C-alpha positions, -999 to +999 in steps of 0.1 A: -102+205-026-072+216-006-036+230-014-009+218+006+031+219+002+055+192-003+075+186+028+100+161+014+105+138-014+122+103-004+133+073-024+113+043-017+125+020-047+145+027-079+109+033-095+090+050-068+093+078-046+074+089-014+058+123-013+056+136+023+027+162+020+024+189+048-013+189+058-010+202+093-030+234+083-055+215+064-086+198+076-084+164+058-102+134+072-100+100+056-103+062+062-074+037+057-074+024+021-088+056+006-071+077-022-068+111-035-066+130-068-034+149-069-018+176-093+004+208-092-014+239-079-037+252-106-031+224-131-062+207-147-044+175-147-051+151-118-042+115-110-052+092-084-028+081-056-037+058-028-027+072+007+001+051+023-003+068+057-027+057+084-052+083+095-035+082+129-003+089+117-015+119+098-034+132+127-001+128+149+026+141+125+007+163+101+023+147+071+005+123+045+025+100+024+019+090-010+038+064-031+043+077-065+059+057-095+086+074-116+093+076-152+120+055-169+143+086-166+139+086-129+116+119-127+084+119-114+052+114-135+052+146-157+022+161-141+043+162-109+078+168-124+082+201-106+073+186-072+099+193-046+100+206-010+079+236-008+059+229-042+022+235-036-001+207-047-038+204-051-055+175-035-092+163-042-108+138-021-107+115-004-124+089-024-130+051-026-143+023-004-116+001-003-106-006+033-110-032+062-147-033+071-153-024+107-173-056+112-144-076+103-119-057+127-116-089+150-110-113+122-073-120+113-066-102+081-046-112+050-029-083+029-017-091-006+002-066-026+018-063-060+043-032-067+027+002-056-004-016-045+014-018-011+004+018-005-032+014+008-025-019+024+001-001+045-024+025+056-049-003+067-021-023+082-008+005+105-043+016+114-050-020+124-022-024+144-027+009+164-055-012+180-032-035+197-047-065+180-036-100+190-048-120+161-023-132+132-017-107+106+001-118+072+014-097+043+021-113+010+041-089-013+050-094-050+075-074-067+095-076-100+130-073-082+144-075-047+149-036-046+114-028-056+097-037-024+086-002-009+083+000+027+104-033+030+125-022+060+094-011+080+076-044+072+106-065+082+109-046+114+073-053+122+078-090+116+109-090+139+089-073+166+063-102+162+035-080+149+030-096+113+042-123+092+055-114+057+059-133+026+081-116-001+082-128-037+103-116-066+088-124-100+118-115-123+155-112-117+169-115-081+205-121-068+217-156-061+218-148-024+181-136-021+167-157+007+133-150+000+105-164-023+107-163-061+079-164-086+044-153-088+021-156-059+011-192-056-017-213-041+009-228-018+022-192-007-013-182+000-021-214+019+010-210+041+000-172+048-037-175+052-043-168+090-077-183+090-105-196+066-123-166+082-097-141+073-107-110+055-084-107+025-073-071+011-057-074-024-043-046-043-021-045-075-020-050-111-053-065-127-039-099-134-024-102-098-058-092-083-078-119-105-052-146-100-052-141-061-090-140-059-091-174-079-065-189-056-081-177-024-115-192-036-096-225-043-086-222-005-123-220+006-121-183+012-157-169+004-161-142-022-175-117+004-142-121+024-121-109-005-119-071-012-098-059-040-086-027-057-065-027-089-047-001-110 
């Protein structure tokens, strides 16, 4: 276990915040896609959160980002309610084997996220992009509303730069002028997004989204061994 201070808390979406943890003085090695157990210093209560930063970002900046859902009243989860700049937090980990296999690094990946499931996928995506890859990369991202896409501006910028292709879809209410997709992730959407039948597909989100996506990818001929999942 290590104890590190919160450097900053920023708004990601109306229902999520990004905790920026100052890990400069700590030795903390992890692989993209892993998670940590997090709680206030000395508290016995810990909860798991996927790391949203790529390992190289943490090594370079000394800051680790975690995407944290907030309560209906707009506050952080009760076990982190006092988290603010300077607050010390205990971290256990890292743990988990969810990630892009080294053997698949040269195969075009497809990332499929629902809600806060974007966090570990962002970690893997940024780590993968640091390799100056040339193969196509696609990100399919489902959220309840237009303002609930975490890291949307960053993903859009990567698409504008020609680094990735994005497929945003809104499952509930959306403004009439929303130019993106609507509804749950569909077979047609995945067929359009899938870079190759050889792609490794990383899926993270609510259980139903994970299971539905796995079934749809199977219909598209993607082998079960090519689909790696994490659900919350």
